[in-house]
C-alpha positions in Angstrom: -3.9 -10.4 -15.6 -4.5 -7.9 -12.8 -4.5 -4.2 -13.3 -3.8 -2.0 -10.2 -4.2 1.7 -9.8 -3.0 3.5 -6.7 -4.4 6.9 -5.5 -4.4 9.1 -2.5 -0.8 10.3 -2.4 0.2 13.8 -1.9 2.0 16.3 0.3 1.4 16.1 4.0 3.0 17.7 7.1 4.8 15.6 9.7 2.3 14.1 12.1 -0.4 14.2 9.5 -2.4 11.3 7.9 -3.1 10.0 4.4 -5.1 7.1 3.1 -3.9 5.3 0.0 -6.2 3.3 -2.2 -5.4 0.6 -4.7 -8.2 -0.4 -7.1 -7.9 -3.7 -8.8 -9.5 -5.1 -12.0 -9.0 -8.0 -14.4 -9.2 -10.9 -12.0 -11.0 -12.2 -8.9 -9.6 -9.8 -6.3 -10.4 -11.9 -3.3 -8.1 -14.6 -4.5 -5.0 -12.4 -4.2 -2.7 -11.5 -1.3 -2.3 -7.7 -1.5 0.7 -5.7 -0.4 1.9 -2.2 -0.2 5.6 -1.4 -0.9 7.5 1.8 -1.0 10.6 3.2 -2.6 12.2 6.1 -0.7 14.3 8.5 -2.7 17.7 6.9 -3.5 16.8 3.6 -1.8 15.5 0.1 -2.6 11.9 -0.8 -2.6 10.7 -2.2 0.7 7.7 -4.0 2.0 5.4 -1.8 4.1 2.4 -4.1 4.8 0.5 -7.1 3.5 -2.9 -8.6 3.9 -4.2 -12.1 3.2 -6.8 -12.8 0.6 -9.6 -13.2 3.1 -8.3 -10.2 5.0 -7.8 -11.9 8.3 -4.0 -11.9 8.5 -1.8 -8.8 8.2 1.9 -8.1 8.6 3.8 -4.8 8.8 7.4 -3.5 8.5 8.7 -2.6 12.0 9.1 1.0 10.9 5.3 1.4 10.4 3.8 -0.8 13.1 1.3 1.1 15.2 1.1 3.9 12.6 -0.1 2.3 9.4 -3.1 0.0 8.8 -3.7 -2.1 5.8 -7.3 -3.2 5.0 -9.2 -4.5 2.0 -12.8 -4.4 0.7 -13.2 -7.4 -1.5 -16.7 -6.2 -2.6 -15.0 -3.0 -4.0 -11.9 -4.7 -5.3 -9.8 -2.2 -3.3 -7.0 -2.4 -0.8 -6.2 0.6 1.5 -3.3 1.8 3.5 -4.2 4.2 6.3 -1.1 6.1 7.3 -1.1 8.1 10.6 1.6 10.0 12.4 3.6 10.4 9.2 7.3 11.2 9.4 9.6 12.7 6.8 11.2 9.3 6.4 7.9 7.9 5.1 8.4 10.0 2.0 8.4 7.6 -0.9 6.6 6.3 -4.0 4.1 3.8 -2.7 3.2 0.7 -4.8 0.4 -1.8 -4.6 1.1 -5.4 -5.4 -1.1 -8.5 -5.9 0.2 -12.0 -5.5 -1.1 -15.4 -6.3 0.7 -18.7 -7.2 4.0 -17.0 -7.6 2.7 -14.3 -10.0 3.0 -10.7 -9.0 1.3 -7.6 -10.5 2.3 -4.1 -9.6 0.7 -0.7 -9.9 2.5 2.4 -11.1 2.7 4.0 -7.7 1.6 7.1 -5.9 4.0 9.7 -4.4 3.8 10.5 -0.7 5.8 13.5 0.5 6.0 14.3 4.2 7.4 17.7 4.7 6.8 21.0 6.5 
């Protein structure tokens, strides 16, 4: 079983930046596809970005392309989400997910609030 702990959320002004981290334990991190999801207030959870197990392939939601970057450090068992040019509509709880062979594990989330 994989345990995931997100960190790095907080309050930021529009146009600002944050970097989220998700630390994994309990399994071989490099075997898992890692993803970031978010749940805006009053809305459904949505995929933000994903990265392949070896880190070579990524994909992004259209709403964050060009502003967010997902990366991973398999030596540190950590996946990151660099968020730049943040907008109020990026306000959400951000979740980390690991996936392998149809099994998904989720972290508890970290809150990002973009407001002046």
